[in-house]
TORKOL-412721 format. One record per residue: z, y, x of N, C-alpha, C in turn; residue in three letters; chain. Coordinates in pm, whole numbers, m for minus. Last residue first. Example, Ala and Ser with C-alpha at 12.3 -4.5 7.8 and 13.67 -1.06 7.14 Angstrom:
% residues 2
DRENMI     nw     nv     nu    caw    cav    cau     cw     cv     cu residuo cadena
DRENMI    708   m225   1285    714   m106   1367    787      3   1290     SER      A
DRENMI    780   m569   1319    780   m450   1230    780   m330   1320     ALA      A
% end
This chain:
% residues 341
DRENMI     nw     nv     nu    caw    cav    cau     cw     cv     cu residuo cadena
DRENMI   3569  m3618   2148   3455  m3585   2062   3324  m3594   2139     LEU      A
DRENMI   3893  m3735   2135   3769  m3735   2212   3652  m3716   2118     LYS      A
DRENMI   4223  m3596   2125   4105  m3652   2059   3984  m3644   2151     ILE      A
DRENMI   4533  m3696   2268   4417  m3607   2270   4298  m3675   2199     ARG      A
DRENMI   4747  m3861   2292   4710  m3823   2156   4589  m3730   2150     LYS      A
DRENMI   4802  m3881   2555   4742  m3999   2495   4697  m3971   2352     LYS      A
DRENMI   4947  m3655   2613   4803  m3654   2643   4731  m3775   2584     ALA      A
DRENMI   5210  m3724   2567   5139  m3645   2466   4989  m3649   2488     LEU      A
DRENMI   5253  m3851   2815   5259  m3930   2691   5184  m3856   2579     VAL      A
DRENMI   5232  m3630   2976   5138  m3740   2997   5136  m3834   2877     LYS      A
DRENMI   5447  m3486   2890   5314  m3434   2859   5206  m3540   2883     PHE      A
DRENMI   5646  m3648   2997   5641  m3626   2852   5502  m3576   2812     ILE      A
DRENMI   5612  m3631   3269   5577  m3757   3204   5570  m3742   3052     PHE      A
DRENMI   5710  m3382   3346   5566  m3399   3332   5531  m3527   3257     ARG      A
DRENMI   5996  m3262   3163   5936  m3345   3267   5788  m3370   3239     PRO      A
DRENMI   6021  m2917   3064   6016  m3058   3027   5950  m3139   3139     LEU      A
DRENMI   6224  m2684   3235   6090  m2729   3199   6094  m2878   3167     THR      A
DRENMI   6535  m2612   3071   6459  m2647   3190   6320  m2691   3144     LYS      A
DRENMI   6721  m2358   2905   6620  m2464   2902   6559  m2485   3040     GLN      A
DRENMI   7024  m2276   2781   6945  m2272   2903   6849  m2390   2901     VAL      A
DRENMI   7113  m2329   2522   7108  m2190   2569   7023  m2174   2694     LYS      A
DRENMI   7019  m2522   2262   7025  m2524   2408   7008  m2382   2462     LYS      A
DRENMI   6981  m2518   1989   7115  m2491   2040   7127  m2492   2191     GLY      A
DRENMI   6716  m2747   1987   6800  m2655   1910   6939  m2641   1972     LYS      A
DRENMI   6548  m2928   2098   6588  m2814   2181   6685  m2720   2111     LEU      A
DRENMI   6447  m3251   2111   6532  m3161   2033   6586  m3052   2125     ASN      A
DRENMI   6159  m3435   2090   6237  m3351   2180   6315  m3251   2096     ILE      A
DRENMI   6142  m3761   1946   6126  m3617   1935   6206  m3549   2045     TYR      A
DRENMI   6046  m4063   1846   6076  m3991   1970   6039  m3844   1953     TRP      A
DRENMI   5995  m4260   1650   6098  m4158   1627   6139  m4082   1752     GLY      A
DRENMI   5783  m4418   1682   5911  m4474   1726   6025  m4372   1715     ILE      A
DRENMI   5582  m4255   1577   5597  m4394   1529   5731  m4455   1567     LYS      A
DRENMI   5581  m4015   1721   5638  m4018   1587   5667  m4160   1539     LYS      A
DRENMI   5638  m3920   2019   5581  m4042   1960   5648  m4064   1826     MET      A
DRENMI   5695  m3635   2002   5629  m3697   2117   5560  m3826   2073     ILE      A
DRENMI   5742  m3336   1822   5717  m3480   1818   5645  m3528   1944     PRO      A
DRENMI   6002  m3106   1873   5862  m3135   1901   5842  m3287   1897     VAL      A
DRENMI   6222  m2856   1756   6187  m2999   1760   6038  m3014   1782     LYS      A
DRENMI   6257  m2581   1798   6373  m2668   1786   6340  m2816   1803     HIS      A
DRENMI   6140  m2280   1942   6113  m2420   1907   6241  m2501   1905     THR      A
DRENMI   6113  m1976   1815   6205  m2051   1899   6194  m2198   1856     GLU      A
DRENMI   5865  m1734   1792   5905  m1871   1759   6002  m1924   1864     VAL      A
DRENMI   5721  m1460   1643   5820  m1500   1741   5871  m1638   1701     LEU      A
DRENMI   5419  m1284   1595   5508  m1393   1556   5597  m1428   1674     GLU      A
DRENMI   5301   m984   1504   5352  m1054   1621   5452  m1158   1573     ILE      A
DRENMI   5033   m813   1368   5140   m909   1343   5174   m987   1470     LEU      A
DRENMI   4983   m468   1386   4943   m599   1438   5059   m695   1424     THR      A
DRENMI   5052   m213   1310   5067   m320   1211   5009   m454   1258     LYS      A
DRENMI   5065    m35   1512   4938    m42   1440   4934   m158   1341     ASP      A
DRENMI   5309    m70   1632   5285     58   1565   5157     57   1483     ALA      A
DRENMI   5373   m419   1549   5366   m306   1641   5331   m180   1562     ASP      A
DRENMI   5606   m612   1361   5479   m541   1368   5484   m438   1478     GLU      A
DRENMI   5737   m949   1361   5753   m805   1371   5613   m744   1375     ILE      A
DRENMI   5858  m1250   1222   5745  m1161   1248   5796  m1019   1265     TYR      A
DRENMI   5991  m1573   1320   6003  m1440   1260   5876  m1362   1292     ALA      A
DRENMI   6133  m1905   1315   6027  m1809   1339   6054  m1677   1268     PHE      A
DRENMI   6253  m2197   1458   6291  m2073   1391   6183  m1971   1419     GLN      A
DRENMI   6121  m2529   1399   6163  m2416   1480   6207  m2301   1394     GLY      A
DRENMI   5955  m2846   1427   6046  m2753   1360   6085  m2642   1456     ALA      A
DRENMI   5702  m3091   1342   5771  m3003   1436   5859  m2908   1358     ALA      A
DRENMI   5592  m3224   1135   5627  m3303   1251   5701  m3221   1357     GLU      A
DRENMI   5660  m3004    923   5621  m3144    907   5666  m3227   1024     GLY      A
DRENMI   5785  m2776   1011   5638  m2777   1006   5588  m2921    998     MET      A
DRENMI   6075  m2619    899   6008  m2746    923   5858  m2730    908     ASP      A
DRENMI   6285  m2390   1052   6175  m2406    958   6095  m2529    995     PHE      A
DRENMI   6619  m2291   1075   6514  m2379   1125   6411  m2402   1016     SER      A
DRENMI   6696  m1973   1012   6754  m2089   1080   6643  m2175   1135     ASN      A
DRENMI   6529  m1738    961   6674  m1732    980   6734  m1853   1050     GLU      A
DRENMI   6274  m1668    917   6314  m1799    864   6464  m1820    879     SER      A
DRENMI   6158  m1360    830   6261  m1425    911   6300  m1558    847     ASP      A
DRENMI   5955  m1074    854   5971  m1209    798   6068  m1280    889     VAL      A
DRENMI   6012   m844    989   5946   m832    859   5954   m963    782     GLU      A
DRENMI   6290   m744   1180   6198   m852   1145   6142   m828   1005     PHE      A
DRENMI   6305   m388   1255   6360   m515   1205   6251   m616   1175     ALA      A
DRENMI   6324   m166   1424   6199   m242   1416   6234   m383   1368     ASN      A
DRENMI   6543    m11   1505   6469     23   1383   6331    m41   1377     ASN      A
DRENMI   6692   m114   1709   6584    m22   1747   6495     14   1628     GLU      A
DRENMI   6859   m292   1581   6919   m174   1646   6814    m69   1677     LYS      A
DRENMI   6674   m487   1507   6744   m411   1404   6801   m282   1462     GLU      A
DRENMI   6603   m584   1759   6501   m524   1673   6564   m440   1563     CYS      A
DRENMI   6849   m689   1846   6788   m575   1917   6686   m506   1829     LYS      A
DRENMI   6889   m896   1662   6986   m786   1670   6926   m665   1740     ALA      A
DRENMI   6670  m1061   1723   6684  m1002   1589   6776   m880   1594     ARG      A
DRENMI   6740  m1136   1982   6620  m1055   1962   6624   m988   1825     LEU      A
DRENMI   6962  m1292   1923   6979  m1171   2004   6860  m1078   1989     HIS      A
DRENMI   6839  m1498   1784   6940  m1416   1716   6967  m1286   1792     ASN      A
DRENMI   6669  m1620   1975   6613  m1546   1862   6715  m1454   1796     MET      A
DRENMI   6671  m1743   2234   6770  m1644   2195   6724  m1556   2080     GLY      A
DRENMI   6345  m1763   2352   6478  m1824   2361   6579  m1714   2328     GLN      A
DRENMI   6010  m1785   2232   6136  m1712   2244   6252  m1807   2269     VAL      A
DRENMI   5674  m1730   2269   5776  m1834   2278   5909  m1768   2316     ASP      A
DRENMI   5473  m1542   2041   5543  m1554   2168   5655  m1657   2160     PHE      A
DRENMI   5156  m1508   1893   5289  m1569   1885   5349  m1589   2023     CYS      A
DRENMI   4959  m1294   1706   4984  m1345   1840   5130  m1387   1844     ILE      A
DRENMI   4766  m1354   1404   4883  m1307   1477   4876  m1353   1622     HIS      A
DRENMI   4493  m1379   1308   4608  m1357   1220   4723  m1291   1294     ILE      A
DRENMI   4140  m1338   1312   4266  m1348   1385   4382  m1304   1298     TYR      A
DRENMI   3960  m1505   1042   3977  m1408   1150   4110  m1426   1219     GLY      A
DRENMI   4026  m1553    696   3945  m1581    814   3954  m1466    916     CYS      A
DRENMI   4376  m1525    603   4233  m1512    577   4156  m1532    708     ASP      A
DRENMI   4636  m1518    699   4572  m1648    685   4427  m1643    645     GLY      A
DRENMI   4733  m1247    515   4773  m1330    628   4712  m1469    605     TRP      A
DRENMI   4451  m1095    354   4579  m1163    349   4606  m1228    484     TYR      A
DRENMI   4288   m780    412   4299   m925    432   4441   m972    402     ARG      A
DRENMI   4271   m509    414   4201   m581    308   4207   m732    320     GLY      A
DRENMI   4312   m489    765   4302   m418    637   4219   m499    537     GLU      A
DRENMI   4312   m593   1012   4387   m668    911   4374   m606    772     PHE      A
DRENMI   4184   m415   1174   4115   m541   1147   4187   m627   1043     SER      A
DRENMI   4169    m81   1087   4260   m190   1122   4195   m321   1080     ASN      A
DRENMI   3928    146   1228   3983     67   1117   4078    m37   1172     LYS      A
DRENMI   3979    454   1406   3939    314   1403   4003    240   1286     ARG      A
DRENMI   4038    721   1457   3962    688   1336   3920    543   1325     GLY      A
DRENMI   3992    814   1807   4068    776   1689   3978    732   1574     GLY      A
DRENMI   3902    881   2053   3850    961   1942   3924    930   1813     LYS      A
DRENMI   4001    691   2224   4071    821   2217   4020    911   2106     PRO      A
DRENMI   4055    372   2156   3946    467   2138   4010    605   2122     ASP      A
DRENMI   4207    142   2371   4226    255   2279   4101    342   2276     CYS      A
DRENMI   4337   m170   2442   4214    m90   2438   4232     19   2333     VAL      A
DRENMI   4525   m379   2649   4527   m279   2542   4403   m193   2555     LEU      A
DRENMI   4568   m715   2727   4484   m597   2748   4494   m506   2625     GLU      A
DRENMI   4800   m926   2891   4754   m861   2769   4671   m739   2805     LEU      A
DRENMI   4855  m1245   3034   4824  m1103   3050   4767  m1051   2920     GLN      A
DRENMI   5049  m1516   3178   4983  m1447   3067   4950  m1303   3107     THR      A
DRENMI   5086  m1846   3323   5086  m1700   3332   5008  m1637   3216     PRO      A
DRENMI   5196  m2127   3107   5139  m2062   3223   5145  m1911   3221     GLY      A
DRENMI   5254  m2329   2925   5199  m2203   2876   5138  m2121   2989     LEU      A
DRENMI   5362  m2535   3087   5243  m2559   3005   5176  m2427   2967     LEU      A
DRENMI   5585  m2404   3193   5481  m2455   3283   5351  m2484   3208     ASP      A
DRENMI   5733  m2346   2959   5678  m2237   3040   5570  m2285   3137     SER      A
DRENMI   5864  m2512   2783   5717  m2514   2780   5654  m2412   2875     PHE      A
DRENMI   6135  m2478   2824   6084  m2615   2812   5933  m2619   2828     ALA      A
DRENMI   6131  m2208   3064   6168  m2268   2936   6110  m2408   2933     SER      A
DRENMI   6176  m1932   3276   6167  m2078   3264   6211  m2121   3124     THR      A
DRENMI   5985  m1646   3339   6096  m1705   3264   6072  m1855   3251     VAL      A
DRENMI   5909  m1388   3561   5879  m1524   3521   6003  m1584   3456     LYS      A
DRENMI   5903  m1051   3431   5952  m1153   3523   5912  m1290   3472     GLN      A
DRENMI   5742   m897   3271   5828   m830   3368   5880   m927   3473     LYS      A
DRENMI   5404  m1000   3219   5547  m1021   3199   5629   m953   3309     PRO      A
DRENMI   5162   m726   3197   5204   m856   3247   5352   m875   3220     LYS      A
DRENMI   4876   m547   3077   5020   m570   3079   5047   m709   3133     LEU      A
DRENMI   4617   m310   3146   4666   m448   3142   4817   m450   3146     TRP      A
DRENMI   4426    m72   2961   4533   m103   3055   4572   m249   3037     VAL      A
DRENMI   4186    183   2872   4227     43   2886   4343     32   2984     ARG      A
DRENMI   4001    393   2661   4116    381   2751   4160    235   2753     GLU      A
DRENMI   3649    411   2640   3774    353   2592   3881    360   2701     PHE      A
DRENMI   3401    493   2729   3496    597   2693   3626    544   2637     GLY      A
DRENMI   3234    306   2828   3215    341   2687   3311    449   2641     GLN      A
DRENMI   3328    264   3085   3199    331   3069   3171    373   2925     GLU      A
DRENMI   3688    331   3058   3571    251   3092   3441    329   3063     ASP      A
DRENMI   3968    473   3208   3866    492   3105   3739    418   3147     THR      A
DRENMI   4297    334   3261   4169    386   3307   4073    399   3189     TYR      A
DRENMI   4626    307   3366   4540    327   3250   4410    389   3301     VAL      A
DRENMI   4684     95   3655   4677    224   3587   4596    216   3458     GLU      A
DRENMI   4883   m209   3669   4774   m120   3706   4771      5   3621     GLY      A
DRENMI   5045   m326   3420   4989   m386   3541   4866   m307   3582     ASN      A
DRENMI   5344   m260   3244   5210   m216   3282   5168   m279   3415     GLN      A
DRENMI   5522   m542   3106   5515   m412   3172   5371   m384   3215     VAL      A
DRENMI   5705   m708   2852   5580   m694   2926   5575   m553   2984     TYR      A
DRENMI   5921   m762   2679   5939   m772   2824   5806   m782   2900     ASN      A
DRENMI   5923   m716   2412   5863   m842   2457   5861   m858   2608     LEU      A
DRENMI   6048   m467   2356   6079   m585   2275   6032   m718   2335     PHE      A
DRENMI   5979   m278   2560   6110   m276   2495   6144   m409   2428     LYS      A
DRENMI   5714   m334   2629   5820   m341   2730   5957   m353   2664     GLU      A
DRENMI   5579   m296   2391   5578   m429   2453   5684   m443   2561     TYR      A
DRENMI   5634    m19   2347   5674   m121   2250   5682   m258   2317     PHE      A
DRENMI   5512    106   2566   5657    116   2550   5709      9   2454     ALA      A
DRENMI   5243     47   2508   5303     m1   2633   5455     m3   2619     ILE      A
DRENMI   5220    196   2271   5213     50   2264   5269    m13   2392     THR      A
DRENMI   5236    458   2365   5334    412   2267   5336    259   2261     LYS      A
DRENMI   5010    464   2526   5143    478   2587   5253    429   2493     ASN      A
DRENMI   4797    435   2340   4817    336   2445   4957    344   2507     ILE      A
DRENMI   4753    436   2014   4822    518   2114   4865    425   2227     ASN      A
DRENMI   4613    246   1873   4584    388   1845   4647    481   1947     SER      A
DRENMI   4447    m48   2001   4567     29   1966   4528    175   1945     VAL      A
DRENMI   4322   m377   2017   4295   m237   1992   4420   m166   1944     GLY      A
DRENMI   4371   m623   2264   4412   m566   2136   4379   m417   2129     MET      A
DRENMI   4314   m935   2394   4272   m795   2406   4293   m732   2269     SER      A
DRENMI   4548  m1178   2509   4464  m1121   2404   4429   m978   2442     ALA      A
DRENMI   4612  m1484   2693   4641  m1350   2645   4550  m1308   2532     GLY      A
DRENMI   4559  m1739   2754   4638  m1666   2853   4666  m1522   2809     MET      A
DRENMI   4516  m2047   2598   4528  m1902   2577   4613  m1842   2688     VAL      A
DRENMI   4385  m2302   2827   4439  m2249   2702   4446  m2097   2699     GLY      A
DRENMI   4069  m2351   3002   4210  m2375   2975   4253  m2309   2846     GLY      A
DRENMI   3762  m2508   3075   3832  m2402   3002   3977  m2443   2979     ILE      A
DRENMI   3673  m2739   3187   3667  m2619   3271   3746  m2504   3208     LYS      A
DRENMI   3841  m3054   3152   3779  m2935   3093   3776  m2821   3195     HIS      A
DRENMI   3988  m3247   3272   3844  m3263   3275   3769  m3147   3214     GLY      A
DRENMI   4254  m3204   3291   4206  m3263   3165   4057  m3293   3167     THR      A
DRENMI   4523  m3181   3486   4378  m3201   3498   4329  m3275   3375     ASN      A
DRENMI   4762  m2938   3396   4723  m3078   3400   4571  m3086   3411     MET      A
DRENMI   4789  m2666   3463   4907  m2747   3436   4876  m2896   3451     PHE      A
DRENMI   4652  m2425   3669   4628  m2552   3601   4759  m2628   3585     GLN      A
DRENMI   4507  m2114   3752   4626  m2187   3709   4587  m2315   3635     TYR      A
DRENMI   4288  m1961   3834   4305  m2094   3892   4422  m2174   3836     ASP      A
DRENMI   4044  m1795   3642   4183  m1798   3687   4217  m1942   3723     GLU      A
DRENMI   3816  m1595   3476   3831  m1688   3587   3972  m1680   3644     GLY      A
DRENMI   3831  m1567   3128   3861  m1506   3257   3877  m1615   3362     ILE      A
DRENMI   3666  m1502   2834   3699  m1610   2927   3713  m1549   3065     ILE      A
DRENMI   3734  m1384   2520   3709  m1340   2657   3755  m1452   2750     LYS      A
DRENMI   3596  m1411   2194   3678  m1465   2301   3637  m1402   2433     PHE      A
DRENMI   3579  m1330   1848   3543  m1299   1986   3646  m1355   2084     ALA      A
DRENMI   3455  m1503   1565   3571  m1456   1641   3535  m1440   1788     ASN      A
DRENMI   3256  m1620   1411   3253  m1476   1429   3370  m1418   1506     GLY      A
DRENMI   3245  m1887   1408   3306  m1825   1290   3317  m1674   1305     TYR      A
DRENMI   3160  m2000   1643   3069  m2007   1527   3119  m1934   1403     PRO      A
DRENMI   3278  m1741   1876   3275  m1878   1826   3182  m1883   1703     ASP      A
DRENMI   3125  m1523   2115   3177  m1544   1981   3175  m1693   1949     ASN      A
DRENMI   3221  m1408   2445   3135  m1481   2352   3201  m1483   2215     LEU      A
DRENMI   3231  m1274   2779   3275  m1279   2641   3174  m1356   2557     THR      A
DRENMI   3361  m1328   3113   3252  m1307   3018   3308  m1319   2878     PHE      A
DRENMI   3484  m1234   3442   3498  m1274   3302   3366  m1265   3230     PHE      A
DRENMI   3678  m1215   3738   3547  m1235   3677   3565  m1286   3535     THR      A
DRENMI   3915   m968   3830   3888  m1100   3774   3747  m1105   3714     GLN      A
DRENMI   4003   m722   3912   3920   m798   4004   3885   m937   3956     GLY      A
DRENMI   4127   m573   3731   4215   m653   3815   4136   m738   3915     LEU      A
DRENMI   3926   m465   3581   3994   m374   3674   4092   m447   3765     SER      A
DRENMI   3671   m728   3582   3761   m633   3518   3836   m553   3625     ASN      A
DRENMI   3326   m802   3613   3457   m793   3678   3543   m693   3602     LYS      A
DRENMI   3105  m1039   3442   3147   m905   3484   3279   m915   3559     GLU      A
DRENMI   2824  m1218   3328   2948  m1220   3406   2978  m1079   3455     LEU      A
DRENMI   2701  m1117   3001   2684  m1152   3142   2820  m1161   3209     ALA      A
DRENMI   2799  m1263   2683   2776  m1152   2775   2739  m1206   2913     SER      A
DRENMI   2697  m1397   2379   2738  m1430   2516   2701  m1314   2609     LEU      A
DRENMI   2658  m1390   2098   2713  m1274   2168   2766  m1308   2308     GLN      A
DRENMI   2691  m1739   2025   2660  m1603   1981   2727  m1500   2072     ASP      A
DRENMI   2570  m2005   2239   2670  m1938   2156   2630  m1795   2128     VAL      A
DRENMI   2412  m2201   2368   2351  m2101   2281   2449  m2032   2189     GLY      A
DRENMI   2462  m2389   2559   2503  m2420   2421   2442  m2322   2322     LEU      A
DRENMI   2383  m2256   2786   2304  m2371   2743   2335  m2407   2598     LYS      A
DRENMI   2592  m2072   2790   2454  m2024   2786   2362  m2135   2736     GLN      A
DRENMI   2806  m2235   2824   2792  m2167   2695   2653  m2105   2679     PHE      A
DRENMI   2753  m2322   3089   2770  m2418   2979   2745  m2351   2844     TYR      A
DRENMI   2756  m2087   3238   2630  m2163   3227   2636  m2263   3111     ALA      A
DRENMI   3027  m2025   3214   2926  m1934   3160   2793  m2006   3140     HIS      A
DRENMI   3137  m2241   3353   3169  m2222   3211   3065  m2132   3146     SER      A
DRENMI   3041  m2195   3609   2999  m2317   3539   3025  m2303   3389     GLU      A
DRENMI   3178  m1955   3659   3032  m1956   3658   2978  m2079   3586     GLU      A
DRENMI   3452  m2035   3644   3399  m1935   3553   3247  m1937   3547     ILE      A
DRENMI   3656  m2259   3650   3519  m2259   3705   3436  m2164   3619     ALA      A
DRENMI   3887  m2238   3516   3898  m2269   3659   3762  m2270   3728     SER      A
DRENMI   3964  m1994   3277   3867  m2093   3323   3883  m2113   3473     SER      A
DRENMI   4157  m1893   2991   4136  m1905   3135   4030  m2009   3165     ARG      A
DRENMI   4102  m1663   2716   4121  m1798   2769   4099  m1796   2920     LEU      A
DRENMI   4198  m1427   2486   4165  m1447   2627   4201  m1590   2667     ILE      A
DRENMI   4059  m1316   2185   4151  m1409   2249   4104  m1428   2392     ILE      A
DRENMI   4006   m978   2083   3958  m1098   2150   4076  m1185   2192     GLN      A
DRENMI   4141   m799   1911   3995   m792   1928   3939   m922   1982     ASN      A
DRENMI   4401   m754   1695   4350   m845   1797   4197   m839   1799     ILE      A
DRENMI   4425   m397   1619   4458   m539   1601   4399   m623   1714     GLY      A
DRENMI   4176   m161   1553   4319   m188   1566   4348   m334   1533     LEU      A
DRENMI   3884   m155   1759   3945   m162   1626   4090   m207   1640     ASP      A
DRENMI   3804   m199   2020   3877    m76   1991   3933    m70   1851     GLY      A
DRENMI   3514   m373   1941   3608   m339   2047   3672   m203   2017     VAL      A
DRENMI   3507   m471   1595   3445   m411   1712   3553   m376   1815     GLU      A
DRENMI   3488   m726   1367   3579   m651   1453   3503   m601   1575     VAL      A
DRENMI   3430   m803   1056   3350   m765   1173   3436   m672   1258     LYS      A
DRENMI   3645  m1065    934   3605   m924    942   3515   m902   1063     PRO      A
DRENMI   3554  m1365    772   3602  m1301    894   3556  m1156    898     SER      A
DRENMI   3605  m1362    412   3528  m1389    533   3591  m1318    654     ASP      A
DRENMI   3903  m1473    242   3799  m1375    266   3728  m1409    396     SER      A
DRENMI   3954  m1807    108   3986  m1695    197   3871  m1596    206     PRO      A
DRENMI   4041  m1920   m205   3927  m1906   m115   3953  m1787    m25     THR      A
DRENMI   4353  m2100   m234   4263  m1988   m267   4148  m1990   m168     ARG      A
DRENMI   4493  m2313   m145   4520  m2272   m283   4434  m2153   m325     SER      A
DRENMI   4447  m2360    116   4411  m2469     26   4433  m2431   m120     THR      A
DRENMI   4346  m2180    407   4401  m2179    271   4355  m2303    196     TYR      A
DRENMI   4407  m2271    737   4311  m2277    626   4385  m2272    493     GLN      A
DRENMI   4427  m2219   1083   4491  m2201    953   4386  m2196    843     TRP      A
DRENMI   4535  m2308   1393   4415  m2302   1310   4460  m2317   1165     ILE      A
DRENMI   4669  m2177   1659   4715  m2224   1528   4600  m2200   1430     GLU      A
DRENMI   4609  m2269   1985   4549  m2205   1870   4613  m2264   1745     LEU      A
DRENMI   4835  m2218   2268   4750  m2292   2176   4680  m2204   2075     GLY      A
DRENMI   4854  m2114   2618   4899  m2123   2479   4796  m2193   2393     GLY      A
DRENMI   4810  m2322   2913   4795  m2200   2833   4851  m2220   2695     GLY      A
DRENMI   4645  m2597   3049   4744  m2492   3068   4713  m2366   2993     GLY      A
DRENMI   4532  m2831   2993   4494  m2771   3121   4588  m2656   3154     LYS      A
DRENMI   4600  m2896   2737   4692  m2935   2844   4647  m2891   2982     LEU      A
DRENMI   4590  m2704   2467   4501  m2739   2577   4590  m2769   2697     ASN      A
DRENMI   4668  m2764   2120   4700  m2721   2255   4595  m2771   2354     MET      A
DRENMI   4683  m2663   1787   4604  m2734   1887   4634  m2676   2025     ALA      A
DRENMI   4826  m2697   1492   4856  m2635   1620   4789  m2718   1728     LEU      A
DRENMI   4694  m2644   1180   4688  m2734   1294   4723  m2653   1418     ILE      A
DRENMI   4763  m2621    836   4774  m2560    969   4773  m2668   1075     ALA      A
DRENMI   4676  m2535    511   4673  m2640    610   4677  m2572    746     LYS      A
DRENMI   4860  m2392    235   4770  m2386    349   4777  m2515    430     ARG      A
DRENMI   4936  m2211    m64   4933  m2335     13   4829  m2323    124     LYS      A
DRENMI   5123  m1907   m110   4999  m1985   m111   5012  m2110    m25     HIS      A
DRENMI   5317  m1698   m309   5319  m1803   m208   5192  m1887   m222     ALA      A
DRENMI   5247  m1354   m353   5242  m1489   m407   5242  m1590   m292     GLN      A
DRENMI   5213  m1103   m251   5333  m1129   m330   5341  m1268   m388     GLY      A
DRENMI   4987  m1104    m87   4977  m1048   m222   5096  m1076   m311     GLY      A
DRENMI   5076  m1199    160   4981  m1278     81   4982  m1234    m65     THR      A
DRENMI   5274  m1075    297   5139  m1060    350   5035  m1140    273     TYR      A
DRENMI   5501  m1142    161   5479  m1000    190   5334   m974    232     LYS      A
DRENMI   5504  m1419    165   5453  m1351     45   5428  m1201     67     LYS      A
DRENMI   5586  m1605    352   5487  m1506    394   5434  m1422    278     MET      A
DRENMI   5746  m1812    278   5811  m1697    341   5715  m1583    373     LEU      A
DRENMI   5584  m2017    179   5669  m1943     86   5728  m1816    147     ALA      A
DRENMI   5326  m2166    213   5381  m2063    302   5468  m1967    221     ALA      A
DRENMI   5331  m2508    152   5326  m2376     91   5394  m2276    184     GLU      A
DRENMI   5134  m2738    355   5255  m2695    284   5229  m2559    220     ALA      A
DRENMI   5032  m2966    593   4994  m2897    470   5119  m2864    391     GLU      A
DRENMI   4967  m2999    941   5062  m2992    831   5002  m2919    711     ASP      A
DRENMI   4980  m3121   1234   4871  m3104   1137   4940  m3114   1002     ASP      A
DRENMI   5094  m3043   1563   5118  m3075   1422   4993  m3048   1342     PHE      A
DRENMI   4961  m3074   1802   5108  m3086   1801   5157  m3109   1659     ILE      A
DRENMI   4668  m3214   1912   4733  m3159   1792   4885  m3183   1802     SER      A
DRENMI   4456  m3146   2172   4584  m3210   2140   4646  m3140   2019     LEU      A
DRENMI   4233  m3005   2253   4213  m3138   2195   4341  m3213   2163     ASP      A
DRENMI   4087  m2759   2341   4209  m2764   2259   4211  m2897   2181     PHE      A
DRENMI   3850  m2717   2488   3953  m2806   2541   4083  m2813   2463     GLY      A
DRENMI   3632  m2576   2399   3736  m2500   2466   3849  m2587   2519     PHE      A
DRENMI   3462  m2771   2290   3405  m2668   2375   3508  m2584   2450     HIS      A
DRENMI   3620  m2961   2150   3504  m3003   2228   3463  m2898   2330     LYS      A
DRENMI   3819  m2807   2023   3854  m2919   2111   3739  m2953   2204     ALA      A
DRENMI   3676  m2627   1868   3760  m2575   1975   3800  m2686   2073     TYR      A
DRENMI   3556  m2815   1694   3473  m2728   1778   3554  m2675   1896     TRP      A
DRENMI   3781  m2930   1576   3691  m3015   1653   3598  m2932   1742     HIS      A
DRENMI   3884  m2705   1440   3959  m2767   1549   3868  m2853   1637     TRP      A
DRENMI   3685  m2667   1247   3705  m2566   1351   3780  m2626   1469     ALA      A
DRENMI   3723  m2899   1092   3593  m2873   1155   3609  m2773   1270     LYS      A
DRENMI   3988  m2855   1007   3954  m2973   1087   3822  m2953   1161     THR      A
DRENMI   3971  m2615    857   4054  m2624    977   4015  m2742   1065     ALA      A
DRENMI   3753  m2421    718   3767  m2566    733   3839  m2590    864     ASP      A
DRENMI   3773  m2147    726   3752  m2209    596   3766  m2361    599     LYS      A
DRENMI   4040  m1991    920   3905  m2047    904   3894  m2107    764     VAL      A
DRENMI   4237  m1780   1125   4207  m1831    992   4062  m1876    983     GLY      A
DRENMI   4442  m1825   1398   4306  m1793   1356   4278  m1859   1222     VAL      A
DRENMI   4707  m1723   1610   4663  m1776   1481   4522  m1731   1448     GLY      A
DRENMI   4792  m1830   1929   4735  m1722   1850   4679  m1784   1724     ILE      A
DRENMI   5096  m1938   2094   4968  m1960   2027   4919  m1830   1966     GLN      A
DRENMI   5286  m1863   2291   5283  m2000   2237   5150  m2032   2171     GLN      A
DRENMI   5300  m1701   2583   5230  m1694   2454   5218  m1836   2402     ILE      A
DRENMI   5632  m1692   2731   5487  m1709   2730   5430  m1689   2591     GLY      A
DRENMI   5902  m1650   2713   5853  m1735   2823   5704  m1758   2820     SER      A
DRENMI   6136  m1413   2671   6002  m1446   2625   5936  m1524   2739     ILE      A
DRENMI   6486  m1423   2591   6375  m1425   2686   6246  m1460   2614     THR      A
DRENMI   6796  m1249   2536   6684  m1331   2489   6574  m1325   2594     TYR      A
DRENMI   6968  m1091   2667   7026  m1208   2598   6918  m1296   2536     ASP      A
DRENMI   6842   m985   2990   6848   m978   2845   6912  m1105   2788     SER      A
DRENMI   7001   m869   3277   6929   m982   3215   6949   m976   3064     MET      A
% end
């Protein structure tokens, strides 16, 4: 048993030009209608990825209580961000965010009626799951997969983040990276699709219990490799926080042990808050590592979560070596903060 655990995908970061407007779109159409924090501050620790200068930003962590990870919606307030990059399947980095749907055919019909960009037909993946793809209004690609997991009945057909599809340059090397550091293992064989891309799915090595593991739910990652090579990196020419996908963030217990392992394996943290970092209404310890293709992977150990700020009710997890899942009534209280659009 490792001294640290990964209990799910906490969120995926997406840069936009208007965070509130984007959040309202994701809330209405994807069900991300609960804000855990809405914070404005200077990202002083991220200068390595922001041209050596600390920039101010607005960040909203939006969750979907149907079950899954959240979206960290990020907007520069001290500079004009670059436009979203045109990311093609197989480009290095995050290609698509994967969301779950409990009613995949109804969800497809909904987005067809909505007239979203780049809506695909319903298809089956190598795991036998039905899925379709689409673009949000900001040019970001999503893959919606039919999957029955539900944490809470929210009335939405779409659930939270269950994974990501990522372009890589060497599929075996990336499989080894995710197994070594993030405890994900291969799920099925590497196969070649009709376009000539190598693909493989990864899944967690084991189910891990944490305060938020029931909310985050099952996860899966898809690696896509163009064997011809020569693919651009989707992060090239962009600052951290510019429009488009920023990072994929994993929920960690035992951050200090993970730091030690990364240092031992010559993959040291690129950014490290070291202790506790305040996000206004929430707090935690965070760090960043990079995979072989420079995809940014955020690691967060949550220390404090606001439940009812007006009466000073916060969940404090700092220093707890063994976490149990938070009681359902806490999430029912949080659900009262969901926005209606």
